[in-house]
C-alpha angles and dihedrals in degrees: 000000000000101000125189124192115190131191101031091156097178096038084242103139097079090051094057119104089225092059087085087073088075095053092114093055135076102245129191120185127195120200099198137057124243124184103182111111095224092049092049092046090052093048095046098037096111098034118127090176133023122200110201123203101218114296099327094120126038117223108208133179091250091055094046090054088064097048105074094162096053114114105157141032112193109196122203107233128000103285121092107133097100101052110022121072096221094183091054090048089053092050090051092047092243113149116223114206120189142148141095145147124293125254137212099238100093093048089051093051089048089061090044089058093045092055093040090057099040095043095036089232100163091047093049093045091054091043093054091050087053091053100262130128129211108338099162140049117224134215129237123232093207110107093011128116119256116199117202117195107207125010105221132120096306096032092054091052091051090048093050091053090048091056090049089055090053098256128146103242125208125182133198135182143098120332093270090052092048092048092053090049093051091047088056092049094254117140120238117226118253089242141344089261090052091055091059094041100050103032117108088187119023117189123192119218103161123135112241113241135146088270096050099041107119092004091142106067136193088255090056092052092047089061092062124101119260087238094049128112125219115204122195118183092143116068132321092223091069088077121069109260112273093359099111096052091047092047094050090050089051091050101245107130098022096208144017141194112205132185100164135062139191093246121026141234097040106208133178092024086282101160129088094227090064090064097051120100093210095058133078112203129193126183101250094289096152097111097021104115130114090244094053093044090053090051100041098039093039089058091046091051090049089056091053091052092047091050092048089051091053094251104102118191136193092017110168095197102041093170089080089066094063 
């Protein structure tokens, strides 16, 4: 099959062990991101299969209309609701295959951001390079309250680490999320409002859907302590548009660690959060490790091979196979 892989920012795909799985296919890899419809249509014109690295490229109905050869989209990871028009794929008889097990990388980066914010690590590193020595005083996590919203695969890993660091951990989410937290011995907040009010560190781990878009409002953020930290390694769209920047300027919460943005990639330092002293920003690194790439892309490659062999797996719109 003619396989195209866009958005390989680090030119990492060819260096993966699992890349050998595509040896029987004609593969083209792009290392940048383009958003213009004409440019995408030109790049993908001959594609029989697209392998998408998370949500870096949106697949719209207008784009699909211009890709007559496309038969399969193999998505890395399970999530596809926010960037693939599944209904349009079904109309165009394009199979969308997705799924896979979770990894540890996003939970690990979450803790990297927590410590970077509370111990002012990026600021002190740059200060030392400039010839300075100890210009800030940090804050412990031990004895503080960690709020986890919601308690799924990543949220549970973050909570477990919080307990190991001696934090009081509170969870919030739907009933299934709350039940999992209780089963793990993690307390559930008295209310959603209570979670925002009492958390010293509040970490978001909610899947972005139409229902959860904007679920964290300006009023929620205003409930947080002026010393509190909001961490978002999930999706920017979970927070009401413009609310986080305004809240940080108002001082509630006092700090943030952010790995995700409304429009990615963020180039030319063109985002207000990058110019705020009380924010640590990273360029959507949550899942970007060799181990996660091997797992996610390896699974995506397996789906291409299965489809080519006439035995498709993990297809989210199976009616196209009829």
